C-alpha positions as CSV (number, residue, x, y, z in Angstrom):
1,L,-83.8,-0.2,5.6
2,C,-83.2,3.5,5.8
3,T,-85.5,5.5,4.0
4,E,-85.8,9.3,3.6
5,I,-89.0,11.0,2.6
6,R,-88.5,14.1,1.5
7,I,-91.6,16.5,2.2
8,R,-92.8,19.9,0.9
9,L,-93.1,22.6,2.9
10,P,-96.4,24.4,2.7
11,E,-97.1,28.0,0.8
12,D,-97.4,29.9,4.2
13,A,-94.1,28.2,5.9
14,R,-92.0,28.9,2.7
15,Y,-92.3,32.7,2.8
16,Q,-91.8,32.5,6.7
17,Y,-88.3,30.1,5.7
18,A,-87.6,32.5,2.8
19,V,-87.7,35.9,5.0
20,A,-86.2,34.2,8.4
21,P,-82.6,35.0,9.9
22,K,-80.3,32.0,9.0
23,R,-80.6,30.6,12.8
24,N,-84.3,30.2,12.5
25,K,-84.7,28.3,9.1
26,F,-83.5,25.0,10.6
27,R,-86.3,24.9,12.9
28,I,-89.3,26.0,10.2
29,A,-87.9,23.5,8.2
30,S,-87.3,20.3,10.7
31,T,-90.8,21.3,12.3
32,N,-92.7,21.2,8.9
33,P,-96.3,20.6,9.9
34,S,-96.4,18.0,6.9
35,K,-94.9,16.1,8.7
36,V,-97.3,15.2,11.2
37,R,-99.4,13.8,8.0
38,L,-96.6,11.5,6.9
39,C,-96.0,10.2,10.7
40,E,-100.0,9.6,10.6
41,T,-99.3,7.4,7.1
42,L,-96.1,5.8,8.6
43,V,-97.6,5.0,12.0
44,D,-100.9,3.3,10.1
45,R,-98.3,1.4,7.8
46,H,-96.3,-0.1,10.7
47,K,-100.0,-0.5,13.4
48,D,-98.4,-3.9,14.5
49,D,-94.6,-3.1,14.7
50,N,-92.8,-0.9,17.9
51,V,-92.5,2.0,16.4
52,L,-90.7,5.4,18.3
53,I,-91.1,9.0,17.0
54,I,-88.2,10.6,17.7
55,G,-87.3,14.8,17.3
56,Q,-85.0,17.4,18.6
57,F,-88.4,20.0,19.1
58,L,-90.2,19.5,22.0
59,D,-93.5,21.4,20.6
60,Q,-93.4,19.0,17.6
61,L,-92.8,16.1,19.7
62,K,-96.0,17.6,22.1
63,V,-98.1,17.9,19.1
64,L,-97.4,14.5,18.3
65,A,-98.0,13.1,21.0
66,K,-101.7,15.0,21.4
67,H,-102.2,14.3,17.7
68,F,-101.6,9.9,18.3
69,K,-102.8,10.3,21.9
70,A,-99.4,8.8,22.4
71,P,-96.7,9.1,25.7
72,I,-94.1,11.3,25.2
73,I,-90.8,10.9,27.2
74,T,-88.4,14.3,27.5
75,G,-86.0,15.2,29.4
76,S,-88.0,16.3,32.0
77,T,-90.0,13.0,32.1
78,P,-89.4,11.2,35.9
79,V,-86.8,8.2,36.0
80,R,-90.1,6.4,37.0
81,E,-92.1,7.3,34.8
82,R,-89.8,6.9,31.8
83,E,-89.0,3.7,33.1
84,S,-92.8,2.5,33.1
85,L,-93.2,3.7,29.6
86,Y,-90.2,1.8,28.7
87,R,-91.6,-1.4,30.2
88,A,-94.9,-0.9,28.4
89,F,-93.5,-0.8,25.3
90,R,-90.8,-3.2,25.9
91,T,-94.2,-5.7,26.5
92,G,-96.2,-4.4,24.1
93,E,-98.7,-2.4,26.3
94,V,-97.7,0.4,24.5
95,K,-96.9,0.4,20.5
96,L,-96.1,4.2,19.9
97,L,-93.5,6.3,21.7
98,I,-92.6,9.9,21.3
99,V,-89.4,10.8,22.3
100,S,-86.9,13.6,22.6
101,K,-83.4,13.4,22.3
102,V,-83.2,11.7,25.7
103,A,-84.0,8.4,23.8
104,N,-80.1,8.6,22.0
105,F,-78.3,7.9,25.1
106,A,-78.8,5.4,28.0
107,I,-81.8,3.3,27.0
108,D,-82.3,0.2,25.8
109,L,-85.4,-0.9,23.4
110,P,-84.5,-3.5,21.4
111,D,-88.1,-4.2,20.8
112,A,-88.2,-0.8,18.4
113,N,-88.4,-2.0,15.1
114,V,-89.4,1.5,13.4
115,A,-87.9,4.7,14.1
116,I,-89.4,7.9,12.2
117,Q,-87.0,11.1,12.7
118,V,-89.0,14.2,12.6
119,S,-86.2,16.4,13.4
120,G,-82.5,15.4,14.2
121,T,-79.4,18.1,15.4
122,F,-78.2,19.5,12.1
123,G,-76.5,16.5,10.0
124,S,-75.1,14.7,13.8
125,R,-73.7,11.2,12.6
126,Q,-73.1,10.5,16.2
127,E,-76.6,11.3,16.7
128,E,-77.8,9.3,13.6
129,A,-76.0,6.4,14.5
130,Q,-77.8,6.8,18.0
131,R,-81.2,6.5,16.6
132,L,-80.4,3.6,14.3
133,G,-79.3,1.8,17.1
134,R,-82.3,1.8,18.9
135,I,-83.9,-0.5,16.0
136,L,-81.2,-2.0,14.8
137,R,-80.4,-4.7,17.7
138,P,-80.5,-8.1,16.8
139,K,-84.5,-9.1,17.3
140,Q,-85.8,-12.1,19.1
141,D,-87.7,-12.5,16.2
142,A,-85.2,-12.8,13.3
143,G,-88.1,-12.2,10.7
144,I,-88.6,-8.5,11.5
145,I,-87.2,-6.4,9.7
146,A,-86.1,-3.1,11.0
147,R,-86.9,0.2,9.0
148,F,-85.6,4.1,9.9
149,Y,-87.7,6.8,8.4
150,S,-86.1,10.4,8.3
151,L,-88.6,12.8,7.3
152,V,-86.6,15.7,5.2
153,T,-88.5,19.0,4.2
154,R,-86.9,19.6,0.5
155,D,-85.2,22.1,-0.7
156,T,-84.2,23.5,2.6
157,C,-81.3,23.4,5.0
158,D,-82.9,20.2,6.5
159,Q,-82.4,18.6,3.3
160,D,-78.3,20.1,3.5
161,F,-78.1,18.3,7.0
162,S,-79.5,15.3,6.1
163,I,-77.1,15.2,3.2
164,K,-74.0,14.4,5.8
165,R,-76.3,11.9,7.6
166,Q,-76.9,9.9,4.6
167,L,-73.3,9.8,3.5
168,F,-72.3,9.0,7.1
169,L,-74.8,6.2,6.9
170,T,-74.2,4.9,4.0
171,E,-70.2,4.7,4.3
172,Q,-71.3,2.2,7.3
173,G,-72.9,-0.1,5.0
174,Y,-76.8,0.9,5.6
175,R,-79.0,0.6,2.6
176,Y,-80.4,4.0,2.2
177,E,-83.1,5.1,-0.1
178,I,-84.3,8.8,-0.9
179,I,-88.0,8.7,-2.0
180,P,-90.5,12.1,-2.7
181,E,-93.5,12.2,-0.2
182,N,-96.3,10.5,-2.5
């Protein structure tokens, strides 16, 4: 199940977004600080699951890694350390991994059954398919339901780009729901 959760941009960031040059608007919307609180809610809801938090912006991912005291994997993470973290995730020793775009390619984490996308690459359909593939692979326990959450800042270009991804996913046959932040 794919769930897009639309959240508000805080007042101070709304002004910053309004006056920002077009090229900066996406970053402001994507790194909405309210996404940390929403991640907290989702990680708590899925505390018994294997969760990936995936994003584009390294500073945002570092904030999340520090907040959750969770390991982070980026392009600069040495291969040996990556492999060790992936192994710990597969065995259940680590239940939460924060990962950058490096996770879109060339890794196999079939035990991940929840992905929380905090920021993406504009409307990249390929990226969305890669991220979904991380969690929708067949599981050893057929009773496990995979969940993909996309956190989107409403009334911004973040939402505009999410519409492209939503269209692609529904065309591929995925169930997609849009809900407002509670």
